[in-house]
N, C-alpha and C positions, 0 to 999 in steps of 0.2 A: 410376670412370666406367662400368664394366661393370654395376655394380648399378643405376645410373640407367637404363641402356638396358633392363635386364631389368624394372625396375619399370614403365617406360613401356609396354613391349610386353605385359607380363602384365596390366596394368590395361586396356589396349586390348582384348585378347582376352576378358577377363572381362566387360567392358562389353558387347561384342557378343553374348556368350552369355547374359548375365543379363537384359539389357533386354527382349528379347521375352517372357521369362517374367514379368517384372514387368508388362508390358503386358497379358498375359492375366489376371493376377491383378487388376489395376485394373479391367478390364472386368467381371470376375466379381463384384466387390464394389460396382460402381457408382461408383468414383472416377474420374469423367469431367468434362471441361470442356464446358459447353454453349455453342453458338454464340449470337451476338447480344449486345446491349448494347455495352460497351466492348471486347469481344473481337473480333478481326479474323478468326478462323477461321470457316469456314462449315459445319463438320460436327462431330459429336461426337468428341472426342479424349480418350483415357485419360490420367490423370496418374500420379503416384507414381514418375516416372522417377528422382527423386532417390535412391530406395532402391537401384536398380541402380548408380547412380553411387557411392554411399557404400560399397557392398560391393566393387565393382570397385577402388576406391581403397584401402580399409582392409586387405584381405587381403595384397596385395604389400608394403604399408608394414610391417605387423607381421612378416611372414615374413622379409623382407630385413633388417629391423632386428635380428632374432634371429641371422641368419647373417652379417651384414656387421660385422666388428669395427671398421671405421672409423667407422661410425655410432654404435656403442655407446661408442667412445672419445670421440667428439665430445660425447656426452651424459654423459660422466663415469661411465659404467656404470649410470646411473639410468634407470628406465623412466617416471618421472613425466611428462616432456614428451610421450612417445608416448601414454601413457594419457590425458593432458589433451586432446590434439588429436583422437585417435580417439574417446575417450569423449564429449567435448563435441560433436564433430561428429555422432556417432550420436544423442546426446540431442536436439540441435536438429533433426536430420533427422526424428526421431520426432514432435516437435511439429508440424513442417510436414506430415508424413504424416497426422496426426490432422486437421489443418485441411483437407487435400485430400479426406479421406474424409467427415468429419462437419461440418466448419466450426467454427472457434473464434473467439470474439470477439477483437477487436484488442487489448484491454487484457490479456487472458490470454496471448496470443501474446507481447506485449511483456514481460510479467512473466517468462515462461519464458526469453526471450532474456536478460533481465537476470540471472537466476539462473545461467544457463550462463556468461555473461560474468564474473560474480563468481567462479565456480568456476575459470575460466581464470586470473583474477588471483591467487587464493589459491595456485594451482599454479605461479606464477612468471612468467606471461606478463603483464608489467606495463609501463606507460609511466611511468618514474620521471623522465624528462626528455625534452624535445623539442629536437632540434638545429635551430636556426633559422639560415638563411644570414645571414652578416654580424653576427649577434648572439651566436652561440655557443649553449650549452646553457641551456634554460629549465627549471629544476627544478620538478617538480610538487608535491613535498612531500605535504601532506595531500590534495591533489587527484588523486593518482595513481589511486586507485580509481575515482572518477567519470569521469575522462578515459579510463581504460582501458575501462570499461564503455561509455561513449559511442562510442568507436572501434569496438569489436567489434559492438555493436548497430547502429551506423550503417552499417558496411560490410555487415552481414548484410541489412539492409533495402534498401540501395542495389542489391545484386544482385537482390533480390526485385522491386524496382520496374522494373528494366530488362528483366525477363523478360516481354516482351509480344509478341514475334514469334518465329516458328519459328527456332530455332538462335541467337537473339541472345544470351541470357545465357550459353549454353555457349561461344560463340565469344569473347565479350568476356572472360570469366574465363579462357579458354585463354591469351589474350595476357598477362593479368596473371600467370598461373602461369608462363608462359614467362619473363617479366621476372624474377620471383623466382628461378626456376631458374638463369638465367644468372648473376645476381649471387651467389647462394649457391654455385654450383659453382666460382666463381672466388675469392671472398673470404669466403664465409660458411660456416655449419655444414653438415656433410654431411646432417644430419637434414632441414633445410629443402629441400636439393636433392633428396633422396629423395622427400619428400612431394610436391613440385611435379612431379617427373618422373612419378610415379604419377598425379597429378591430370590432367596433360596427356594421358596415354594414355586414362584413363577418359573424358575429355571428347571426344576424337576418336572413340572407339568409340560414345559416346552420340549424336554428331552424325550418324552413319549413319542413325539413326532420328528425329532431332529437326530436321534441316534441312528447309526447305520443299520439298515438303509434309510436315509432321511427322506421324508415326504415334504419337508419345507426347510428352507434356510432362513436364518435370522437376518441375513443381508447386512448392509451397512447400517440400516436403521437399528438393528439389534446390537451390533458390536459398538457403535458410537454411543448408544444409550447406556449399555453396560459399563463401558469405560468411563463415561462421565460420572455415573452414580458412584462407582467404586473410588474414583479419584477425589470427588468432593466429600464423600462421607469419611474418607481417610483424614481429612482436614477438620472434621467437625469436632473431634474430641478436644483439641486445644482451643480452637476458635470460638466454641460456644461456651466453654467453661471458664476460660481465662482470657477475657477480652483484652485485658491490659497487657498480658504477656503470652502471646500465642506461640510458644516454643513447641514445635511439632516434630516428633521423631518420625521420619519417613522410612526408617529401616524395616518396621513391621509390614507396612503395605508393599514395600519393595520385595520383601521375601515372599509374601503371600502371592504376589503377581510375578514371581520369579521367571516362570516359563515364557509368558508373552514379552516381558521386559528383556530377557536374555535374547529371545528371537529377534526383537526389534533392533537391539544394539548390534547383533551379529549381522543382520541383514544390511544395516547401514554401513558397517565396516566392510562387508564383502563388496557392496556396490561401489564404495569409494576406491577399493583396491582394483576393481574391474573397470574403473573410470566410466561408470554409468550413473544416471540420476538416482539419488537415494530413494525417490518415491516410485521408481520403475518396478513393475511386477516381474517376478521370476519364479522358478521352481527350486529355490535354494533354501526355503524355510525349514524349520526343524521337523515339521510333519512330512515334508517331501523327502528329507534325508532318511527318516525312518522307513518310508516306503521303498526308497532306493536300496536300503539295507536288507530288504526282503520281508519286512513285516506286513501283515495284512492290514486292511483299513481299520478294522476293529481293534486289533492288537496294538497298532500304533497309538490309537486314541486311549486305550486302557493304560498303555505304558506311560503316556503323558499325564493321565489321571494319577497314576502312582507317584510320579515325580511331584506333581502339584500337592498331593496329600502330605508328602514328606516335608515340603517347603512350608505348608500350612502349619504343621506340627512345630517346625522350627520357629516360625513367626510367633506362635502362641507362647512357646517357651521363652523367647527373647522378651516378649512383652510382660509376662507375668512371673517369670522365674527370678531367683536371686542372682547375684553376680556370677557365681560359678555355674549356675544353670544357663545363664546367657552365654558364657564362654563355651560350654559343651554344645549348646544349640548352634552357635555360629560355626564351630568346628565341624559339626555334623552336616550343616547345610553346605559348607565349603566342600566337604568330601562328596556330597551328592552332586554338586555342580561339576567338580573335577571328573567324577565318573561319568556324568552325563555327556560332557564335552568329549571325553575319551571314547565313549561308546559310539557317538555319532561321527567321530573322526573329523571334527571341524578343523583342527590344526593341519591334519594331513590334506584336507580339502583345499585350504588356503595355500598350502605349500605347493600342491599340485597345480592349482590355477596360476600361481605366480610363475612356476617353471614352464607351464604351457604357454603363457603369454611371452615369456622370454625366448622360448624356442621359435615361436612364430615370427618374432622380430629379430632373430639371431642373424648378425651380419654374415657369419660363415654359411648359413643355409641360403641366404639371399645370393651370395656370390656363387655358390655351387649351382644354384638354379639358373644363373646366367651363363656359366661356363659349360655345363653338361651338354646343352644342345649343340654348341660349336664342336665339342669333341665327338659327338655322334656323327656329325657331318664329315669330320676329318676321317673317322673310321670307315665311313662308306666310300671314301676316295682312296683309302690305303691300297697301294699296289701289291703288298705282300704281308706275310705274317709279322716280320720284324717291324715293319712300318706301323702296323696296327697296334702292336704292343708298345711301340715308342710313343704313341698318342697318350698313354698313361703318364708319361713323364710331364706332360703339360699340366697335370693336376698339381704337381709340386711347385710349379712356377706361377700358375694363374690363380691358385687358391692357397689357403693356408694349411693344406694337407702336408704333413711333414715327410711322409714316406708311403710309397706304393710298392708292394712286393708280390711277385708271382711265386707261389709255393708249388713245387713240382708235384707233390702229392698232398691231398687234402689233410691239413693239420700238421704238415711238415714244418719243423722249427726253422731250418735253414732254407732261405728262399733261393729259387733258381735265378731270379732277376730282381733287382731293386733299384728304385729311383728315389732319391732323397732331395729335399729342398736344400738349397745352398745355405751353409752355416747352421743347419739344424741338426741336433743330436737325435736321430731317429730311434735310438735304443732307450730313450728315457722311459722310466716305468710309469710316469704319470700321464702318458699319452692314451687317448681313447682309441680303440681299434674296432674295426668291423671286418669280418671275413665272409666272402661270397664264393661259392663254388662256381667254376666255369662249366656251363652246361647243366645237365640234370644232376641234382644233388645225390640221387641214389647211386649213380655210377661215375661220379666225378673223379678225375685223375689229377686235377690241379685246381687251385683257388687263388683269389686275389685278397690281399690284406691291405687295408687302408688304416693309417695311423695319423692322428693329429692331436693338438692340444685343445681342450674344451673346458670351459668354466663349469658347465653343467655336469651332473653326475653321469648322465647318459645322453646320447645324441638325440636330436629331434626326430620324430617319425619321418619328416620330409627328407632328411639326410639319407635315411635307410632306403627310401623309395628312389631317390635320385641316383644313388650309387648302384642300386639294383638294376635300374634301367640301363645305365652305362655298361654294367657287366653283361647283361643279356645281349646288348648290341655287339659287344666285343666277342661273345661266344658265337653269335651268328656269323660274324666275319671270319673268325678262326675256323669255324666249321666249313665255310666255303673254301678256305685255303687248304683244308685237309690237315689241320694242325694236330699234333700229338697231345695238345693240352686239353682237348675236348674228349668226352667219353667215346670209346670205340664204337659202342652201339649207335650213337648219334651219327658218327662218320659213316658207319655201314648203311644206316637208313638213307643218308643223303646220297650215297653212291648207288643205291638200288635203282634199276631202270624203271621207268614209268610203264607199268603193266595194265593200266586202265584201258578199257576197250570202249571206243566211241559207239554209242547206240544210234543207228540211223533213224532219222526222223521219218 
């Protein structure tokens, strides 16, 4: 336990000392994050904070592994696990740093992540089986390599996606590291406990500079590094202790990393529904949703800290509890996720976007967009009031509008005139209807009611605009004819003589 405390404090001190130096270096070489777009910060912020995190973490881990006999005994006297985690973390951190400085295409970054993940697999960090509740171990067999690579790459990118607010990724990964530390210090290998203790210290030190208002971002160098370390150490328990049977339960790390994993899956699902590349950037992440709901920057981060702490407690209970403890923990975690999703309105968001896309491509709206301009031209050529009103009849023959009615008084149930589509029952209760006053709404004496069948619960905004344009044009024509269907005040204004006086030049 003494080594764990030393590792945590040493990493914290190193992080506090190194991060300002990295910040100056990032400013000097131009590795900065510009404000605007999907970014929520309002000023230029240096990146590359992940370099300081990696150094502050790696130095205590390597030094204490050399000096602590318990760690080396747990490793069987072999350095390969330490070389894998430290070397792989450094390599993926370097990839992220290059992206922070120069920018790398997504396909190249993904390829580099896959290569590092394969390296970890070859070095013994493997998912040979997944322990499923109630079903036992599910052997991977030939799928061990792709599943392991998918896990490491997935967690790496999950941490990267959640890095959108000051201090968010660092805080969320702190709770995940704390979960792994508690489990490893009680029942797991000393190597995992040591690495997680050092990671917690480095994250706390980094948060001194990264919490809102941030003075430095971890960048891709930090998020990739954190994701790789968390993903590989989650596999160390089974892989290092049971080389012959590496049955690893991924439920605990999945729960501990619940927020970034949930955000990643929802982001991919949302982009598939919107027919966009799954790796495209947007402002639909969980932290953006919280900001859209009115939470301040700090409150959004603290809220996600709270969710992460609850998930961490659930993960610890699942790992160390008895069977009924596991059931209660899983039920509690499920309730947390349900409340989380409900609070953010994710289902309503998806339903809204689906309906919005359907409206934009609605055949009814497209047909109306083609017909309305022709009707406006016909109105301008109408010789009299009856001819102008009769133009409305064409809506029931050239579009799928079932009925157009002129209500003699606004809100009157019985129409003064009605045009119905042939063979249509215009009195059906399932028809959508829109009512527009003729002339100014405050003094209107008549209105138009349009009714039609619509699969959506309410019409598209474009329909409302198109029909309003038609009604406004009809009102102008009726006003010119002195119709009784337009407000008296408007007719009086149109009949007033022009009393303007020309001013001589």
